C-alpha positions, 0 to 999 in steps of 0.5 A: 542057604546063603548068608544073611545080609545085615545080620543083627549080630557082630563079633565083639570079643574073642577069648582064646588062643591056639597054642601053636608054635610061633602063633603070637607076635608083637607088632612093630608099632609097639601098641598091638599084638596078634595071635591065632585063635581057632579059625581067626587071627586076633589083633589086640591092643595092650592098653585097651582090652576092648580094642580087638580086630579080627582077621577072618577068612579061614574055615578050619583051624589056623596052624601057622601065623607069620607077621612080616618084618615091618608089620605090613602083612600077616600070613596064616595057613590052615589045616584040613583039605581046604588048605588055604594060606591067606595074606592080610593087609595089617593097616586095613585088616583086610584080605589081600591074597588067598593062596590056594595052591596047597592040597593039604594043610599049610604047616608053615609061612614066613616072609622075606626080610624085605617083605617082597616074598612069602614062603609056604610049606605043605605037610607030608600029604601035600609035599610042596614048597611055594614062594609067592610074590607079595606085589601080585600074589603070583607064584614065583616058584614051586618045588617038592618039599624035601624031608616034609619040612615044617619049619622055614626062616628067611635070611638076607641075600646070598653073599658072594665070596667077597661077602657082598650081597647078590640078587638071590634070596637065602632061606632055610627049611627043616623037618625032623633032623634034616635041614636044607639051605635054599638060594632063590633067584626071584627073577628067573624063578630058579631055586637051588638047595643044599643039605646042611652038613651035620657030620660030626654034630650031635643030631637032634630033631629040630623044632624051630629055626631063626637067623641071626641079625647079621644073617651069618648064623642060624639058631636051631631049637631042638626037642632035647631042650638045647639049641645048636648053630649053623654056620651059613657060609660053611653050611655046617651045623656046630659040633655041640648043642647048648642046653637051654631048658627041659621039655624041648625048645619050643620058641627061639629069638635072637637079639640085636646084640647077638644073643639068644632067648629060648622058650621051653616046654617046661615053661622056662625062658632063658636068655644067652649073650653073644658068647651063648653063655646064660644070662638069666632065667624066668619060669612060667606056669606052663610050656612056652609056645611062642616068644616075640620081641617088642620093637625096641627089645625092652620086653617080650610077649610070651604065650604058654600052653595053658592059654595065658599070655605074658609080658616079660621084661627084656632082662627076664626080671619080671613077668606080667600076666596079660590075659588067661584063656582056656587051652582045650575045648570049652564044653559049657557056659553060663551067665549069672541070672543077676548080672550081664557083666559076668559069665562062667565057662567049663573046659576039658583042661579041668578048669572053670573060669568066671569072666568079667565082661567089662575087661574080659579077664578071668576074675576067678579060676578053678583048677580041679586035679585028679578028676574027670572033665567038666561037662556042664556048669551053672553060675551065680554071683556066689557060687559055681556048680559043675557036673563032671564025667567022673559022676560028681557034682562040684560046687566052688566059690565064685569069687575066690574059686575055693571048693564048697561041697561035693556030691559023690557018685551022683550019676554012674554014667557021668553028669551030662546036664545041670539046672539050678532052681531059681530059688536056689534050693535044689539042683537038677541033674541028668546022667549018661545012664539016662536018669534025672535026679534032684538034689536038695542043696542045703543037705545035698540029699537026693530028693527025686529020682526020675527014670524014664529015659532009656539013653543019655540025658542031654539037656534040662530046663526048669520052668519059672515055678521050679515045679516043672521041668523038661529033660531031653535024651538021645532016646529021641524024646523030651519029657515034661515033669511034675517034680513034686509028684515025681511024674511025667506030664507029657512026652514028645518023641522025635521022628529019628535020631537023638535030641541034643538040647531043648529050650523053653519059650518065654511063655513056657508053652513051646519048646525048641529042640535040636539033635541028630535029625539036623533040624530045628523043631518047634513043639507045643507042649499041649500037642504030641506033634511038632508045630514046625521044623526047619533044616539047619543046612541045605545038605542036611549035614549040620547037627546042632548041639545046643539051642537057646531062646533070648529072654525077650522070646524073640530069637532062637539061637543054635550052634553045632557041628558045622561051626555056624551060629544061627539065629532064627525069629521064634515066630511063625515060620522060624525065619532065619535072620543070621548065620555067622562063622567064628569058631573053627570047630563045633560049637558046644554051648551058647547062652544069652546075657540076661539083658539080651545084648550079648550072646556067648558061644564056646567050642571045640577050638577052645575059644569063647566068642562074645557077640553083640546083638542088635534086637528090635 
């Protein structure tokens, strides 16, 4: 199916960051910063959290990002078989070149000091080093990638014996313990290489490389938590490395005064002077994956493994939290019924977060240690209720994040679905063993036990009267229950494959289901046969994992394995009205805001995307 033009939806905001090494950059304009998030590059304004721009053109996860020295271009490379590198014009936020010569993942990108050239490195399966001309997007040269290098950094020009610049460019690559120096003649397209000598040096596995400001030295971070130097003129590594931090050196910066700043896997940021003597240390809550200087050197922006971004003073005397993000796949999301200004998410990083839609910052964060992973969540302005793979139901204060109560051994197959009654008197849960259970909230006692499903319960929906409910399962069925009598009212069975999710129409007479059949199906609860169904893709490969109906009943939304968010008119024919890509992995859950002005999607890429809706 072709994409829908003039779709009534646009991406408003992205919450999430890909914690890839070097994936965060401070722009030379001093106002903006950018980072990778899933399949996109996000450009943010320090002063306005609503001011985001999106560089979207990849169809898989972005695994490397580079900003040109003067901020003119952005380059990014993706994973997967469709291994494109993309160059963006920063001023217009538009795609400048799509570079499609790599056969497998692009693992590193880097611009020359004058922004005229770009180097891209393919990984072990690709085996290519390519230099590109930024004036036209043509290849300058392509050679085999020695040692499967995954790190590249540019120096200035090659210097002759009198230390005068020549017309040749200098850059270095590294892979594992081996490093190579390169000399490029861009006019002839000739490329010469020479292994960097490590004789007598303490050899480490290299994690990151950067030239000094005067291009006379290369600093190399290592997995051992130290860094070493390479004398460019002698092409030789120093004898002894300098210890910086625990957990390996994951990020490395050089200063205009000849100093070095390192970021470690243990969360330590360390500053060294020109003599490589330690000046200052600062400890962040998780391992550092990226550091970038402000143009005037007064501050550093840092990204850490738990998804947070910080602004650090240049002297490391202070750290200011800019934003939080989930660091792992996000499994579920929920709006409070009372407000369109707040929603909650649950992630496999064992955190629950409440987000303020006014500034997109986390107003509350819950970290549950020594537990399974959350699978589902219900949010009110007062509390969060979540289901977990360890079979427990947990409740937390929605404002402060503290624990309220716990139901142990709720389901022996893990809690897989969750619904809260509108009167907040009970919560309904589904389990991996196929049971549906109803719990009285005040006492946390089991008051109903429904046992007709023969496989994992994948979704639950309560009627407005809180007396009837729907459950769906991987056993191909969805059932309508009368809760007071604990009996099944109706049963509907899909032709083939399990059902992943169901949604109830506004008039509560029709049900929309998605699942392994890879279709969107509409059912009438009074008829055992489906009313209509539409394939979700022309090749029948898109398995939807979630479905929701807007509160006004106009739109049905689906998300699934093919990363696409799809909107359908809920009327006759289930007409597709939009198809958009924002995530780099499967969409796990989606929810409409109570006022239907926004839609939130969460996915395997760890991203939370907030979409603006323009419904008539």
